[in-house]
N, C-alpha and C positions, 0 to 999 in steps of 0.2 A: 264520471257522470257529467261534469260541467262541459267537457269536450264534446260529449254526445249531444247535449242540449244546444251548444253552440253550433255544432254542425247541422242539427235540425233547422235552427233558425236561418242559417246561411242558405241551406237548401231551399227553404220556403221562399226566402227573398228572391233567390235565383230563379226558381220556378215561376214566380209571379212576373218578374221582369222579362223572362223569356216568353211567357204567354202573351204579354202585351207586344213583344216583337213579332210573335207568330200571328197575332191579329192583324197587324199591319201587312205582314207577308201574305195574308189570305186574299189580299186584293189581286185579282187575276192579272197576269201580264199578257194582255191580248196582242202585243206586238212580237212576242217571242216566237210565235209560229207563223207569222206572216211575212211573206217576201217583201223587201222594202222597195217601193215604187218611188216614193218621195222621202228622201232621207230626213227631211225636217219633220216628218210625221212619225218617225221611228225613234223609239227611246233607246237611250244608252244602256248596253248590257255589260260594259267593261268595268269590272270591280275586283281587282286582285285581292283586296283585303278581305273580301267575302268569298274568295275562291272562284270567281267568274272571270274566265279569260275568253270571253266571247265578244266578237267585234260585230256590231250592227249598224254603226253610223261612221260618218267621216271623222267625228270627234273620237270615236273608240279607236279608229286606225291611227290617228295622230298619237293617242295615248300609248298605244302599243309600240310604235316606232320610236318615240322619244324614251320610252322606258329603257331601250337598249343603251342609251347614254349613261344610265346610272349604274351600269355594271351588272345588270340583270341579264342572265343568259338563257333562262327558262330551262335550266337543267341543273340537277344538284347531284353530287356524288358523296355517298357515305361509306364508311368502312366499318364493318362488323366482324369481330374476331379475325382480323387481318385481311378480310376479303372486301374488295371494293365493289360497290354496286351503284347504279345510277338510275335517275328517275327524270323523264322529261315532263314538262308542263305542256299540255295540249292547248293551243290557241285555235279557236274555231271562228270561221267566217259564217255568220248566222244567215245572211242574205245578200243579194246583189247590192253593191254600193255604187252610186254615181257620184263622183267627186265634181262639184261645181267648178267652173273656170276661176282660178285664183284662190281656191280654198286652201286653208292651212292644213297640211297633212304631216306636219312635224318635220324636224331636221335631225338627221342622224350624223353623228361624227364619222369622219372617214380617217384615212391614214394620218398618223402622226409622226412625231420625230423617230428617225430610225426605220421608217417604212413599216411600222407596226400598226395593225388595225386597232382602232379605238373601241370598236363595239363587236360583239360576237353573239350570234343567235344559235343556241345549241338545242332549242326546244322542237316542238312538233307542230307546224302550221298546217292545219287542214281546212282548205277552202271549201269542202263539201260540195264541189261542183259549181259554186257561185262565182260571180264576176266582180272585179273591181274595175270600174270604167273611169276614164278621164284622168288617169295617173300621169302627172307631168313633171314630177321631180327629176331634174337632169343632173343632180349631184349624186344621188343614191337611188337604186332601185328599191324593191320591197324591203330588203335589208342589205347591210353593207357586207359584212363577213358572216358567212354561213359555216359555222363550226363543224367539226368532225362528227359530232353527233346530231347536228341539225338536219331537219327534214321540212320540206315544203311540198305539199301534195294536193292534188285535186283542185287546183286553183286556176282561174282564167284572169288574165290581165288585158285590158284594152288601154292603150297608152296614146298620149299626144305629146311627144317629146320634141322640143325645140332647143337644140344645143347652141349655145352662143359662147363668146369669150368668157362669160361669167361662169360657164360650166367647168372650166379647167380647175384641176387641183394642183397645188404646189407642195412638194415634199422634199426634204433634204436627205439624200442617200449616197453613201460612198463618196463623201466629200463634195458632192455637186447638188445643185438645185435642179429638180425636174418638174416639168409642167406637162400635164397630160389629162385626157378624158379616157378613163378605163371604166366602162359602164356595162353592167348586166341587168337585165329587167328584174330578175328575181334575186340576184346576188352578184356583186362585183368580184368578190374574193371568196372563193368557196372550197371547202374540203368536205362539206355534207352532201346531201342528196336532194335532188329535185325530180319528182316523178308525177305523171299524169297532169301536166300543166301545159298551158298554152298562153301565148302573147301575140297580140295583133295591134295594128294602128299605125299612125303617122310617125315617122322618125326623120327629123330635118336637122341639118348642120349648117350654120353660117358662122364661120370662124376664121380667125387670123392665126396661122401656125408659126408665126415669128414672135419671139419674146426675148428681149434683151436680158431679162433676169434668169432665163432658163439655160440649161446646159446646151452648149453650142448654138444658142440663140434660137432653138427650135422646140416646138411643142408637137405632141402626137395625139392622135384620136383612135380609140379602139372601142367598138360596139359589139356586144354579145347579146343575142336574142334571149338566152336563158341565163347562162352564167359564164365565168371566164375560162375555166380550164377543168377538164374532167379527171386528169391524172396528177398524182403527187405522191411524195413519200409518206404523207400523213393520212392517206386513205386506208380503209380496211380491206383486206384481201377479199375479192369477190364482189365488192360493192359496184353497183351500177349507179354512178354519180349522177348521170342524166338518163332517164329512161321514159319512153312513151310520152314525149313532149313535141309540140308543134309551134310554129311561128308563121306569121303572115303580116309582113310590113310593107308600107309604102314609103320608100326612101327619097330624100332630095338632099343634095350636098352642094355647098358652096364653101370652098376652102381656098384661101390665098396664102402666098408667101410660104409654100412648102419647101422642105429641105431636100437634099439629095437622097436621103434615106428615110425621112419622116414624112408622114402624110395621114391618110384616113384608111382605116381597115374596118370592114363590116363583115360580121359573122352571123349567119342565121341562127345557130344553136350555141355552139361552144368550141373551144380549142382543145385538141389533144397535142400538146406541144412537146411531147417526149416519146422516144422509142426505147428507153431504157427499161430493161426487164424487171428492175427492182421498184418501178413505179406501180401504183395501184390505182383502181378506178376505171370506169368505162362508160361509154355512150351507147345506148341501145334503143332501137325502134323509134327513131325521131324523124320528123318530116318538116320541110321548110319550103315556103314559097314567098315571093315578094314581087312588087312592081317598083318601077324607077321613074321618078320625075326628072327635072333638070339636076344633073350631077357633074361637078368639075372640081378638080383639084389642081391648082396652078402654082408654079414656082414664081419667084419675083420677076423673071424675065417674060412671064406669060406662057411658058412651055408647060406641058403636062407634067404634074407631079405624081407622087406615089398615091395610087388609089387601088386598094386590093379588095376583092369581094369574094366571100365564101358562102356557098349555099348552106353548108353545115358549119365548118370551121377549118382552121389549119390543123390538119391531122397528119401525124408522121408515121403512125404505124397501125395496120389493121388488127393488131392484137388487142387494141382497146376500143374498137368500133364495130358494131354489129347492126345490120338492118336500118342504116340511116340513108334516107332518100331526100332529094330536093328537086324542085320544079325548074327544069332547064328549057321549058318551052319558050317560044318567042314572047319577048316582052317581060320576061321574069329573070331567074338567075341565069341568063344566057351566057355572060362572060364571067366565069368564075376561076378561082385559083385552087379549087378543091382537087384533091389527089384522086383521079378517076379509078385507080386500082383499089381504093379503100372506100370511097363514098360513091353511092348510086345515083347518077343523074337520071331524071325521067325526062326524056326529049320528045315523046309522042303524046299529043293531047288525048289520044284514045287510051293509052296505057295509064295516063295520069288519074283517071277515075275508076280503074278496075282494081278491086280488092286483090286479084291474083298477082298483081304487080309487086306487092309489098310482102315479101317473104318473112315469115316469123311473126307478123302482126296478129294480135288477137281481135278478130272482127266480131267475136260473140259478146265479149264483155268490155273491150277498151276502145276499139276503133269502129268507125262506120264510113262507108262511101255512099250512104243513102241509096242503096240499090244501084251501085255503080254509076251514079249521076254526079257525084262531087269528088273533089280531092279528099284524102283521108281526113277525118275529123275525130277528135276525142268525143266519146260519148258523155252525156251529162249525168248519167246514172251508173258510174263505175261501181261495182259492188265493194263494200267496205273490206271484205276479205282479200281483195286484190291489193289493197293499200299496204305500204310499208308498216311494219309493227312499231308500236310505241315503246320506248325503253322505259321499263317500270320495275322497280325492285320490290314491289308489293306494298310499300307504305307502311305507316304506323297504324295499328288498329285504333279506331275511334277518330283518327285525323282525317275527317271527311274533306275538308277544304285544302289539305295539302300544305299547311304552313308549318309542319314539323312540331306541332304541339296539339294537345287535346284540351279544349277550352269551351266556353259557352257558345262560341260561333259554330262549332261542330254540332252541338246539341240543336241549335237553331236551325241548321241545315237539315237535320233529321226531321224536325217539326214541320218544315216546309215541304219536305218529301211526303210525309204522312198526310198532310192536308191537300196535296196535289198541286201546289203552287210552284214547285220547282222539281224537275226530273233529276235522276241520278244516272250517272254512267254505271257500267257494270263494276268498275273499279271502286267507285264511291259506294256502291251497294255492299261490296265486300268489306270495306273498311267500316261501314256503319253498323254492320251486323256484329256488334260486340259480344252478344251473348251466344253467338254461334248457332242459332236455330234455323238459319237459312232464310230468315225474313228480316226486314227493317220495320220496326214498329215502336210503339211508346216504351216498351221495355228497354230497348236499346238506348233511347233518349235518357231514361231515368238512370240507367247504369252509368252513363257518361256524367250525368249530374252528380251522382253519388261519388264517382271518381274525383270530380273537380273539388268537391268539399271534403274529401278525405275519408268518406264512409266506405269506399272500396279502395283497396290498396293497388289493385291491378285491373286491367281490362282483359 
């Protein structure tokens, strides 16, 4: 009897405290559905403690990127009855973001001792067709390591990248010290997937390739428009590592003191550096164009140094590449090292804007040439059903915010949904419907409250 009375008292206190929280939550968030024109007027929506992984401001973007330094991968794996299952956290870009010049967007740790990545994103980043503009971090792109489960999709990046000597990374490997720039706009070291993404903007290099502290006294530069390499032994069979992506850069390069074999290499999309049959991953339906300002790579004696340009990337086997085209018309990727039998150069300005040129492209849902008047562009309204699926093991009943426990925060989330101050995803609705009647209402909130105080033993 005492336990029942105590439970009733606790429940009453809990209900009152949550009602107060709900009252505060009833204030409408008028920024949640508005595209950001001025980020200073847009409120932050990043709040992992409350289950909100939504980026709306530059500060939100910084918080997301720096969270990777804590060991957060945005993916968790559970084992039930000997069977492993996983769940990705979905990170959403809520609106276009303009990064002011010099703004702090966070620092992500890169390679460490033994050439091992210090960070690893395994979650699901959905840009929802929005654009991040003014991105200028020349140490790390959006993320450093995109893990095997990681996905970046439906995102546009407008960059302003000025690589200098400060952009080089130094790491110790195989008893030697190496210094290099190895940079991908979306990921520098990837075994996950990037799809329906684009990158454009200015990319410049003003670097000295000599370094007394580096192996053989030389440094190297490698730039990738999307990510570094589409094939590897850790990819899953049948995966399209890079699919339906496009880039458009304006390059300028000034590099001095290049070595006999080291210099600057530019790649419009990504590499496929293997022709081994046991490798997995592929690159499908990608397009690249570019313009070039002043570009020179010189050795110490002033002679021309190593300067390689790839419209798509260094591709060694057609088995890993399908439907990739680049603009080889005058003034663009005119002089490239792409393997012609694998990659498709478009040399005619007439063909460049015709949809029929690009075999296998989905011009109904994914791409457009705007009535054969422009080069192929990704549509801004790609249907959700076209996107890659989210890895989701189903979750815990009642755990609406996905923190692996059922507590007052979950009941508050249901209250916010009921009052219309915060929407639910379909997954959240499924987890919130604890009484199984197909609806999310006050009965579900009450049942969770009763479970918390011990009046219900199970949900």
